[in-house]
C-alpha positions, 0 to 999 in steps of 0.5 A: 647690746648693740644691733647685729649688722644686716646682710646686703641682701636683707637690706635690699629685701627690706628696701623693696619690701618698703617699696611694695608697702608704700604702693610704689610697686603695687600688686601685679607690678613686675620687679626690674630684671636682675641686671637692672636692679644691680645698676639701680641699687648698686649691688652684685647680682648674687645680692639681687638673687638672694634678696628675691629669694628672701622676698619670696620667702616673705610671700611678697613676690613670685617668679615665673620662669622666663617671664620675671618676678611680680608683686603678689603680696603686701609686707606685714606691719612692722609692729607685728613682724618678728625680729630677725632670726625669731620664728613666726608664730 
């Protein structure tokens, strides 16, 4: 069975999560602003916004109104993470 295509916002969230996991974006670091991320990752602002929501759901970032979005956690090891669409235990 072939793998289902992933949405662009999930790909972006995964890329940012990888940067957090690698230490490129350490805990406490601010993510670039929405407009900067649209240029950096060459995606729409809607994709950036949905990716940030996804990262918040994963517990990796927090957004402070009028302050920005900051790294607050580390991604789960890939071996223990549930597959897309599977509920977390």
